[in-house]
C-alpha positions as CSV (number, residue, x, y, z in Angstrom):
1,M,20.7,9.6,-33.0
2,R,23.5,7.2,-33.4
3,T,23.8,5.0,-36.6
4,P,23.7,1.4,-35.4
5,S,25.8,-1.1,-37.1
6,P,24.7,-4.8,-37.1
7,E,27.7,-5.9,-34.9
8,S,27.4,-3.0,-32.4
9,G,24.6,-4.4,-30.3
10,H,22.0,-1.8,-30.9
11,L,18.3,-2.2,-30.4
12,F,15.9,0.6,-31.4
13,G,18.8,3.0,-31.4
14,L,19.9,1.9,-27.9
15,T,22.9,-0.1,-26.9
16,D,22.3,-3.4,-25.2
17,G,23.1,-1.8,-21.9
18,E,20.7,1.1,-22.5
19,A,17.9,-1.3,-23.6
20,G,18.4,-3.6,-20.6
21,Y,18.5,-0.6,-18.2
22,A,15.3,0.8,-19.8
23,L,13.5,-2.6,-19.4
24,L,14.5,-3.0,-15.8
25,R,13.8,0.7,-14.9
26,I,10.4,0.8,-16.6
27,T,9.3,-2.5,-15.1
28,L,10.4,-1.6,-11.6
29,G,8.8,1.8,-11.9
30,L,5.5,0.2,-13.0
31,N,5.6,-2.3,-10.2
32,I,6.2,0.3,-7.5
33,L,3.7,2.7,-9.0
34,L,1.0,0.0,-8.9
35,H,2.0,-0.9,-5.3
36,G,1.1,2.7,-4.3
37,V,-2.0,3.1,-6.6
38,V,-3.6,-0.1,-5.4
39,R,-3.1,1.0,-1.8
40,L,-4.5,4.4,-2.5
41,V,-7.5,3.0,-4.3
42,G,-8.2,0.7,-1.4
43,G,-7.9,3.7,1.0
44,P,-4.8,4.8,2.7
45,G,-6.6,4.7,6.0
46,A,-7.5,1.1,5.6
47,F,-3.9,0.3,4.6
48,A,-2.6,2.2,7.6
49,D,-5.0,0.3,9.9
50,G,-3.9,-3.0,8.5
51,L,-0.2,-2.2,8.9
52,V,-0.7,-0.9,12.5
53,K,-2.5,-4.2,13.3
54,A,0.3,-6.2,11.7
55,F,2.8,-4.4,14.0
56,E,0.9,-4.9,17.2
57,T,3.2,-7.6,18.5
58,S,6.4,-5.9,17.3
59,L,8.8,-3.6,19.1
60,L,7.7,-0.7,16.8
61,P,4.9,1.4,18.4
62,G,1.8,2.1,16.5
63,A,2.5,5.8,16.9
64,L,5.4,5.4,14.5
65,V,3.8,2.8,12.2
66,R,0.7,4.8,11.4
67,P,2.3,8.0,10.0
68,F,4.7,5.8,7.9
69,A,1.8,3.7,6.7
70,W,-0.1,6.9,5.6
71,V,2.9,8.2,3.7
72,L,4.0,5.0,2.1
73,P,1.3,4.7,-0.7
74,F,1.9,8.3,-1.8
75,A,5.7,7.8,-1.7
76,E,5.4,4.5,-3.7
77,T,3.1,6.2,-6.3
78,A,5.5,9.1,-6.7
79,V,8.7,7.1,-6.8
80,G,7.1,4.5,-9.1
81,A,5.9,7.2,-11.5
82,L,9.3,9.0,-11.6
83,V,11.2,5.7,-12.1
84,L,8.8,4.6,-14.8
85,V,9.2,7.7,-17.0
86,G,12.8,8.2,-16.1
87,L,12.4,11.7,-14.5
88,L,14.8,12.6,-11.6
89,T,15.7,9.0,-11.9
90,R,18.7,8.9,-9.6
91,Q,16.9,10.8,-6.9
92,A,13.8,8.6,-7.2
93,L,15.9,5.5,-7.1
94,A,17.6,6.8,-3.9
95,V,14.3,7.5,-2.3
96,G,13.0,4.1,-3.3
97,G,16.0,2.5,-1.8
98,L,15.5,4.4,1.5
99,L,11.8,3.3,1.5
100,M,13.1,-0.3,1.1
101,L,15.5,0.3,4.0
102,A,12.6,1.3,6.2
103,L,10.5,-1.7,5.0
104,V,13.4,-4.1,5.6
105,F,13.7,-2.7,9.2
106,G,10.1,-3.2,9.9
107,T,9.9,-6.6,8.3
108,A,12.9,-7.8,10.3
109,L,11.3,-6.6,13.6
110,R,8.3,-8.8,12.7
111,S,10.7,-11.7,11.9
112,E,9.1,-12.2,8.5
113,W,12.2,-13.6,6.9
114,E,10.5,-14.8,3.6
115,M,9.1,-11.3,3.0
116,L,12.4,-9.8,3.9
117,S,14.1,-11.9,1.2
118,V,11.6,-10.5,-1.4
119,Q,12.3,-7.0,-0.2
120,M,16.1,-7.6,-0.5
121,L,15.5,-8.4,-4.2
122,Y,13.9,-4.9,-4.5
123,V,16.9,-3.4,-2.7
124,G,19.2,-5.2,-5.3
125,L,17.1,-3.8,-8.2
126,Y,17.4,-0.3,-6.8
127,A,21.1,-0.7,-6.2
128,A,21.7,-2.2,-9.7
129,L,19.8,0.7,-11.3
130,L,21.7,3.3,-9.3
131,G,25.0,1.7,-10.0
132,T,24.3,1.5,-13.8
133,A,22.6,4.9,-14.2
134,R,25.0,5.8,-17.0
135,F,22.8,3.6,-19.2
136,N,19.7,5.6,-18.6
137,A,19.2,6.8,-22.1
138,L,15.5,6.1,-22.7
139,A,14.3,8.6,-20.1
140,L,12.7,12.0,-19.6
141,D,15.9,12.9,-17.8
142,R,17.7,12.8,-21.2
143,L,15.3,15.3,-22.7
144,R,15.4,17.5,-19.6
145,L,19.2,17.5,-19.4
146,S,19.9,17.8,-23.1
147,A,17.4,20.6,-23.8
148,P,19.5,23.5,-22.5
149,A,22.6,22.3,-24.4
150,A,20.6,22.2,-27.6
151,T,19.5,25.8,-27.2
152,T,22.8,27.3,-26.0
153,R,25.1,26.4,-28.9
154,S,27.7,29.0,-29.7
155,A,28.3,30.2,-33.2
156,P,31.5,28.9,-34.9
C-alpha cells in the first residue's frame, strides 16, 4: 500500500481520483443492481407484460419487446452486481452502456423525452466510468489482476 502524505490527496489509501471513481462506480452498480432485483422480485413476466403494453402504440412490435423485457431484469442485476463489486468492470460497463443504448432507442420511439433525458444521464455515467477506468483501484478486478503477479515473482 502506498504511504500517503498529507498534501498528496489520499483518502483511505486511495488518491482523490480513485476514491471518486469508487464512489461513482459503487453507487451506479447499486442503483442498476436494484433496478434488476426489484423487477425480478415483482416478477419478470409482470414486468415484460407492462413493457409490452407500454409499447403497443410504438413502432416496435411486441414480438421484439417481450424477449428484451424478459432479459432486461437479469441483465441489470448481473451488470449492477459486477459494477458494484468492481469485477470485470470494463466489460460490465460496456454491457451496461449497450443496455442504455437499447433503452434510449425504445424510449425515443415512444417519444418520452423526459425519461430519455434521465437515461442520457446514465449513459454519461457509464461513459465517464469507462473513460476513467484507470482510477478503478478499489475493486475485485485489482485483486484478480494482481494475484498472478504476486505469485510469479522471479528470484533475484
